N, C-alpha and C positions, 0 to 999 in steps of 0.2 A: 504495500499499499504506500502511495506517496506521501511524503512528510512536506509541510510548509518549509521547514527547515532547509530540506534538500533542494526545494525549488528556488528559494533565496540564494542559497550559497553558489548554485549552479549559473548566477548571473541573470536572473530574471529580469526581463524587460518587457514593458507595454508599450508599444508605438515608440519605441526608442529609448524610453525613460526606464532608468532603474526602479525597480518595485520595492519598496521597504515594508518591513514587518508590519509597520503600523497601518501602511495602505491594504496590505493583505488581510488586516484583522477589520478593517474599517468596511471593506468590500464585501467580507463575510457576514458582517453584523446587517449590513443593508439589504444584501441578498435574502438573509432569514428573516429580516422584519417585513420585506414585502412577499414572503411566501414562497421564493423560488427554491430555497434549499431549507433543510431542517436537519437536526442531527444534536447530540449532547454536547454541552459545553464543558467547561471545567472552573472550578473555582477559583477564585483570586480576581475576579473581575475581567476575565476575557471575554469580549463582546461576541465574537463568533464562535460558530459550532466548531467543536475539535475534530468529529468524525461527520463529515458532510454526506449528506442523502438527497439527491434531487428530487424535489417535490412534483406532483401532478401538473401544478403550474408552470414549474420550471421546465419540465419535459416540453408542454405545449410552446413555450417560449422559443426552446432548440428547435423542435419539429417544425414549428410555423415560421422560423427564422425572425421573430419578431423583436423589436427594440425592447430593452428592460424597461419596465414601467408602462408598456403598451395594455390597453384594454384586453380583458380575456377574450380569445375569439369564440369559445366555446357558446355564448348565448346567441349570436348571431346565426352560428352553424346549426344551432337547435330549432331557431326561428325559421331558417331556410328549409330545414328539413319537414318542419310541421307543414309548410306553406305547398311544398311539393307532394306530400303523402295523402 
């Protein structure tokens, strides 16, 4: 299983900028708050999950290549299916 430490020490970059540990924690916290990921954290105030699990909402965002924070596509899909059936 990959570890954040390994990711960071390998010279992690995002769009050419180095990724700091604080950035990784902040992104994990935001993704969890938005419902894209879940997982247990650790004591001591770490804001992001320690063992990440992608949620159904996160899977939808990946499968539909949605920008993060976009509305859930499921309601319109269900409405379209109801109209055609």
